[in-house]
C-alpha positions, -999 to 999 in steps of 0.1 A, spaced: 0 0 1 10 33 -10 18 52 28 10 86 16 -26 75 10 -49 73 39 -63 37 45 -99 32 58 -112 1 77 -147 13 73 -159 32 40 -187 50 61 -158 69 79 -140 75 47 -169 93 30 -174 111 68 -140 124 70 -132 128 29 -168 146 15 -160 131 -20 -180 147 -47 -179 114 -65 -170 76 -54 -154 48 -75 -175 20 -60 -159 -12 -68 -164 -40 -35 -169 -73 -33 -197 -77 -55 -219 -89 -30 -213 -52 -12 -218 -32 -40 -253 -19 -39 -252 -11 -1 -219 14 -10 -239 28 -39 -270 37 -13 -250 50 8 -230 70 -12 -266 83 -29 -281 91 8 -249 115 12 -252 131 -23 -221 116 -37 -220 109 -72 -213 69 -80 -192 53 -106 -197 19 -104 -186 -15 -109 -210 -37 -124 -234 -58 -114 -248 -28 -93 -268 -52 -74 -264 -91 -75 -302 -94 -61 -334 -81 -74 -339 -64 -39 -310 -47 -36 -312 -32 -70 -346 -21 -62 -325 -7 -30 -302 13 -55 -329 23 -83 -348 43 -58 -317 57 -37 -303 67 -67 -336 82 -83 -346 100 -48 -309 113 -40 -307 127 -75 -267 123 -79 -250 114 -113 -245 80 -119 -228 56 -143 -218 19 -143 -188 1 -158 -201 -13 -186 -169 -5 -204 -168 -31 -232 -193 -14 -247 -168 12 -260 -139 -8 -271 -135 7 -302 -145 -24 -329 -179 -28 -302 -186 7 -306 -181 10 -339 -199 -24 -344 -228 -13 -330 -225 21 -351 -229 0 -381 -254 -22 -376 -278 9 -367 -265 24 -397 -280 -6 -414 -247 -24 -429 -264 -54 -424 -299 -46 -429 -331 -56 -403 -314 -72 -376 -329 -108 -368 -303 -128 -346 -272 -117 -324 -251 -144 -307 -222 -132 -283 -192 -148 -263 -174 -143 -230 -144 -164 -224 -124 -160 -198 -87 -173 -180 -101 -186 -144 -65 -183 -131 -63 -176 -94 -97 -155 -75 -99 -150 -44 -118 -180 -25 -151 -155 -25 -157 -163 -57 -175 -197 -43 -197 -179 -20 -229 -164 -43 -240 -144 -20 -209 -126 -22 -202 -135 -59 -236 -127 -68 -230 -153 -102 -211 -155 -134 -239 -147 -153 -246 -111 -137 -207 -108 -136 -193 -120 -172 -224 -120 -189 -239 -86 -183 -212 -75 -207 -226 -99 -236 -262 -91 -223 -255 -50 -230 -242 -59 -258 -270 -72 -272 -294 -47 -258 -272 -17 -271 -270 -36 -307 -302 -42 -312 -321 -18 -292 -348 -43 -287 -358 -47 -253 -356 -83 -237 -389 -105 -235 -379 -140 -220 -346 -156 -210 -339 -194 -209 -303 -199 -192 -282 -231 -180 -251 -231 -162 -225 -261 -153 -207 -255 -120 -214 -237 -88 -189 -228 -68 -188 -204 -89 -208 -213 -120 -179 -222 -147 -200 -220 -181 -233 -206 -191 -256 -204 -222 -286 -179 -217 -310 -177 -248 -334 -144 -252 -361 -134 -271 -366 -97 -281 -387 -76 -296 -397 -78 -333 -392 -116 -335 -350 -109 -329 -332 -137 -310 -302 -139 -290 -278 -161 -272 -251 -155 -250 -223 -183 -241 -197 -177 -212 -169 -198 -197 -139 -194 -176 -125 -228 -200 -104 -201 -213 -66 -222 -215 -39 -204 -189 -18 -204 -224 -39 -186 -243 -26 -155 -261 -51 -129 -242 -70 -135 -209 -107 -129 -225 -119 -140 -259 -150 -116 -264 -168 -119 -299 -204 -110 -316 -220 -124 -345 -252 -99 -359 -269 -114 -384 -294 -95 -406 -315 -96 -435 -288 -83 -460 -254 -92 -443 -235 -108 -416 -211 -90 -388 -189 -104 -369 -166 -92 -337 -132 -112 -329 -99 -103 -317 -106 -62 -320 -119 -69 -358 -151 -60 -373 -155 -89 -400 -184 -78 -423 -202 -94 -449 -229 -80 -477 -240 -67 -507 -212 -52 -511 -187 -78 -502 -166 -89 -473 -139 -66 -456 -122 -63 -421 -121 -30 -402 -100 -26 -372 -110 6 -355 -91 27 -330 -111 51 -316 -141 53 -294 -152 74 -260 -138 63 -229 -166 61 -204 -152 72 -174 -138 105 -190 -172 113 -200 -186 108 -169 -160 131 -151 -170 154 -179 -204 156 -168 -222 132 -187 -242 102 -184 -228 78 -215 -254 54 -202 -283 62 -181 -292 51 -150 -325 34 -162 -303 13 -187 -278 3 -161 -309 -7 -142 -326 -28 -170 -298 -44 -180 -286 -55 -145 -324 -68 -140 -322 -89 -173 -286 -104 -161 -305 -112 -124 -337 -128 -143 -311 -151 -165 -293 -167 -132 -325 -172 -120 -335 -192 -152 -304 -205 -147 -308 -217 -112 -346 -227 -116 -339 -244 -153 -373 -226 -162 -381 -201 -192 -389 -162 -172 -406 -137 -189 -392 -104 -186 -424 -76 -182 -413 -40 -196 
């Protein structure tokens, strides 16, 4: 630890003494909602790790705390702003592959050495809310469609080591998410993030930082390098992802986890 930086045993004491205007909240995941609500009650704006809650009850608490306090709020959905994913979403919205019909998204990570609390659902929250929420975010960002229902399965429980989620979206769009912690330690990168968007006039795939576009004009590979920086945007006074959108994506992820736990399809009310 840097001896010049004060260390506090209790974050509430830190908030009392330092009185920050903004807090970056990134504790053990099971405590995230509690810290967000505490900051909001003190009028402190929050930039939070995701998921912003690990239960639907806690999500309701966070939502009420943010709305009642009026503080600025954003969560760390950074992967939406990776250059390839940012540009790919723009291209889909611009009609490069026609009308979107199907999305498949992938998150594959090395498990490596992780804290023991990853095996405690009350502290970890689950692999679908922790890892899968990024892919759920991509699906929503690329499609602009609300989620209508989810059917999910997972394997392993301390923590879940792999999961598949199947979603029905508005306007007949279908989407799937596959997640795993089985990426080999010898792999060149920690993660393997992918998305494949199928439209009525073409296909757009993102893998290894590149956009692979196939449509009526032929095929091309695009390697974007620029995208907004989420935290910088927030520091500049913007809310690049609205609180309402963050709460919605969190709710979808928690319902997907519930579907995997119960092995039942769950309707998602909008």
